[in-house]
C-alpha positions in Angstrom: 37.5 137.6 161.6 40.5 136.6 159.3 42.0 134.5 162.2 38.6 132.7 162.7 38.4 131.9 158.9 42.1 130.6 159.0 41.3 128.3 161.8 38.5 126.7 160.0 40.7 126.4 156.9 43.4 124.6 158.6 40.8 122.2 160.3 39.6 121.4 156.6 43.0 121.2 155.1 45.0 119.6 157.8 47.4 122.5 158.2 50.1 121.5 160.4 51.3 125.1 161.3 48.2 126.1 163.1 46.1 124.6 166.0 43.0 122.6 164.9 39.6 122.5 166.5 40.5 119.2 168.0 43.5 120.8 169.7 41.5 123.2 171.7 41.2 122.7 175.4 38.0 121.3 176.6 37.6 123.9 179.3 37.7 126.7 176.6 35.3 125.0 174.4 32.8 124.2 177.4 32.9 127.9 178.3 31.7 129.0 174.9 29.2 126.1 174.6 27.5 127.2 177.8 26.2 130.3 175.8 24.5 128.2 173.2 21.1 126.5 173.1 21.0 122.8 173.8 20.2 121.7 170.2 23.2 123.6 169.0 25.4 122.1 171.7 24.4 118.7 170.6 25.1 119.4 166.9 28.6 120.9 167.8 29.4 117.8 169.9 29.6 115.7 166.8 32.6 117.8 165.5 35.5 116.0 167.3 36.6 114.7 170.7 37.2 118.0 172.3 33.8 119.3 171.5 32.2 115.9 172.5 33.9 116.0 175.9 33.3 119.7 176.4 29.5 119.2 175.6 29.3 116.7 178.7 30.7 119.3 181.2 28.3 120.2 184.1 29.2 124.0 183.7 27.4 123.7 180.2 24.2 122.2 181.3 23.6 123.5 184.8 22.6 126.9 183.6 20.1 125.3 181.3 18.3 123.5 184.1 15.4 125.2 186.1 16.7 126.9 189.2 14.5 124.4 191.3 15.1 121.3 189.2 15.5 119.3 192.4 12.1 120.0 193.6 10.8 119.2 190.0 12.5 115.8 190.1 11.1 115.1 193.6 7.6 115.9 192.4 7.6 114.0 189.2 9.7 111.0 189.9 9.4 108.4 192.7 12.8 106.8 191.9 15.4 109.0 190.2 18.9 107.7 189.5 21.6 109.2 191.5 25.1 110.3 190.2 23.7 111.5 186.8 25.7 114.4 185.2 23.9 117.5 184.4 23.5 116.7 180.8 21.8 113.4 181.7 19.4 115.1 184.0 18.5 117.6 181.4 17.8 114.9 178.9 15.7 112.9 181.3 13.6 116.0 182.2 13.1 116.8 178.6 11.1 113.5 178.1 7.4 113.6 178.8 7.5 112.2 182.4 4.2 111.0 183.8 3.0 111.5 187.4 0.0 111.4 189.5 -1.0 108.0 188.1 -0.3 108.9 184.5 -2.9 111.6 184.5 -0.2 114.4 184.2 3.0 114.9 182.4 5.7 117.3 182.9 8.9 118.0 180.7 11.4 120.7 179.8 11.4 122.6 176.5 14.5 121.2 174.7 15.6 124.6 173.5 14.8 126.9 176.5 14.7 124.5 179.6 11.1 126.0 180.3 9.0 123.9 182.5 5.9 122.6 180.5 2.8 120.6 182.1 -0.2 118.7 180.7 -3.2 117.4 182.4 -5.1 114.6 180.7 -9.0 114.7 180.4 -8.9 111.8 183.0 -7.1 114.1 185.4 -10.0 116.6 185.2 -13.2 116.8 187.0 -15.9 116.7 184.3 -19.5 117.1 185.4 -21.5 114.0 184.1 -18.3 112.1 183.0 -19.8 108.8 184.3 -23.1 109.1 182.3 -22.5 107.3 179.1 -25.6 108.8 177.7 -23.6 112.0 177.4 -19.9 111.5 177.8 -17.4 108.8 176.7 -13.8 108.2 176.5 -12.4 107.9 173.0 -8.9 106.3 172.3 -6.9 108.2 169.8 -3.4 108.7 168.6 -4.0 112.3 168.4 -3.4 113.0 172.1 -0.2 112.4 174.2 -2.3 110.5 176.7 -3.9 108.4 173.8 -7.5 109.1 175.2 -9.9 112.1 174.9 -13.3 112.7 176.6 -16.1 113.3 174.0 -19.5 114.8 174.8 -22.3 114.0 172.4 -24.8 116.3 173.8 -25.3 118.0 177.2 -27.0 120.9 178.8 -24.5 121.9 181.4 -20.7 121.8 180.6 -18.4 122.2 183.6 -14.7 121.0 183.5 -12.5 121.7 186.6 -9.0 120.9 187.5 -6.3 121.6 189.8 -2.5 121.0 190.0 0.0 121.6 192.8 3.5 122.0 191.2 7.0 123.6 191.9 7.1 126.0 189.0 10.2 128.0 188.5 9.8 131.8 188.8 8.2 133.4 185.8 4.9 134.0 184.0 2.9 131.0 182.6 -0.1 130.6 180.3 -2.8 128.0 180.7 -4.5 126.3 177.6 -7.5 123.9 177.0 -6.8 121.7 174.0 -10.2 121.1 172.4 -11.7 120.0 169.1 -15.3 120.2 167.7 -16.3 117.0 166.0 -15.0 113.4 166.4 -12.0 112.4 164.4 -11.2 109.0 163.1 -9.4 107.3 160.1 -10.8 105.8 157.0 -8.7 104.1 154.4 -5.8 105.6 156.1 -7.0 109.2 155.9 -8.1 111.3 158.8 -11.7 112.3 158.8 -13.8 114.3 161.4 -17.4 113.8 161.9 -19.2 117.1 162.8 -22.6 115.3 163.2 -23.1 116.3 166.8 -21.5 119.6 166.8 -23.9 122.3 167.8 -24.6 125.0 170.4 -21.1 126.5 170.7 -21.9 129.6 168.5 -24.8 130.6 170.7 -23.0 131.5 173.9 -19.2 131.6 174.8 -17.4 129.2 176.9 -15.9 130.9 180.1 -12.4 130.0 181.4 -11.4 130.8 185.0 -8.1 130.6 186.9 -7.3 130.8 190.7 -3.8 130.4 192.3 -2.9 129.9 196.0 -1.4 133.2 196.2 -4.7 135.1 195.5 -4.5 135.5 191.5 -7.7 135.2 189.7 -8.3 135.6 186.0 -11.2 135.0 183.7 -11.7 134.9 179.9 -14.4 133.7 177.4 -14.6 132.8 173.7 -16.7 131.0 171.2 -15.6 127.4 170.1 -15.2 127.2 166.3 -13.3 125.5 163.5 -14.6 121.9 163.7 -12.1 119.3 162.8 -9.0 121.0 164.2 -7.3 120.7 167.6 -7.1 124.2 169.1 -5.4 125.3 172.2 -7.7 127.9 173.7 -5.8 130.4 175.8 -7.6 130.7 179.2 -5.4 132.9 181.4 -1.9 133.8 182.7 -0.4 133.5 186.0 2.7 134.6 187.7 5.1 132.6 189.9 7.3 134.5 192.3 8.6 131.8 194.6 10.3 128.9 193.0 11.1 127.2 196.4 7.5 126.3 197.1 4.8 124.5 195.0 2.2 126.7 193.4 -1.4 125.6 193.6 -3.6 126.3 190.5 -7.3 125.7 190.1 -9.0 126.2 186.6 -12.2 125.7 185.0 -14.1 125.8 181.7 -17.9 126.2 181.8 -20.9 126.8 179.6 -23.9 126.5 181.9 -26.5 128.3 180.0 -29.2 125.7 180.1 -31.5 127.3 177.5 -29.9 125.3 174.7 -28.0 122.0 174.4 -24.5 121.7 173.0 -22.3 118.8 171.8 -19.8 117.2 169.6 -16.9 118.4 171.8 -13.5 116.6 172.5 -11.6 117.5 175.4 -8.0 116.4 175.3 -6.0 118.2 178.0 -5.0 121.3 179.8 -1.5 122.7 178.9 0.7 125.0 181.0 3.6 126.7 179.3 5.9 129.6 179.9 4.2 132.7 178.5 7.2 133.5 176.2 6.3 130.5 174.1 3.4 132.4 172.7 5.6 135.5 172.0 9.1 134.4 171.2 10.6 134.5 167.7 13.0 131.7 167.3 16.1 132.8 165.3 17.5 129.7 163.6 21.2 129.7 163.3 22.8 127.3 160.7 25.4 125.0 161.9 28.1 126.6 159.8 27.3 129.9 161.5 27.5 128.2 164.9 30.7 126.6 164.0 32.2 129.8 163.0 31.0 131.6 166.1 32.4 128.8 168.4 35.8 128.5 166.6 36.3 132.3 166.7 35.4 132.6 170.4 37.5 129.5 171.2 40.6 130.9 169.4 40.3 134.3 171.0 40.0 132.7 174.5 42.8 130.4 173.9 45.2 133.0 172.4 44.3 135.3 175.4 45.3 132.6 177.8 48.5 131.8 176.1 49.4 135.5 176.0 48.7 135.8 179.7 50.7 132.7 180.9 53.4 132.7 178.3 
């Protein structure tokens, strides 16, 4: 412990008798950085030249990429630049990348590298969407697709969708992002008009999920809390084979025709790794990360010197 503190002190005071962080071999720094989360790696890359060079090493970023990232690239991109290092590939995949005519977007979670997917309302099959007496598309800044589908009043609600995607192995959750009421801005302030909201407290909405390998799940819930975008959890599914695409079909229905319902905004369907709902993120301060990396690098370097000298 004292050795690590001494190393930090020498870095700050310019002590000539001890090695500084900038003197550490990039290979040693890269090995330690490979155990950190991407945001921490990017913060530590600002320390000095050794850390900056080590942070670009492929051995740091390759474990962060999905095991089947080549299939993900092939699915999402028509033209993907060649000869990119693993860090550049990771950064490119972390951006919301549109595909299928812009109706879908895929990206990696910056912290975990988990694959996320979003399907816009225009990428869904909505019964009656072409009848402007009931449905209309509304431009809005509150959607990553800048458009949501809004139903003023309807007897039969049915929203279907499907996606064929090379998900890495793991368990995923699917959500419908919905809002009761129509949001707008007045004098720079967000307001939500609940005028047409009705019928959703009488019977629940039903969600269903099917996968190409035979999985099926169903759930139901009442829609509530007008004026707020809510991600309603529909179901979970498991991917065992990351070397082949998984086809998923999903639906949201409320087909009880004994009453009308309306005032609903449909933004998108989201697919996330299930641990996003369960994880507890432990934030580590930059100073604690610096101390951990410094101590680890020092021990590794001193061990190496002891072996070879």
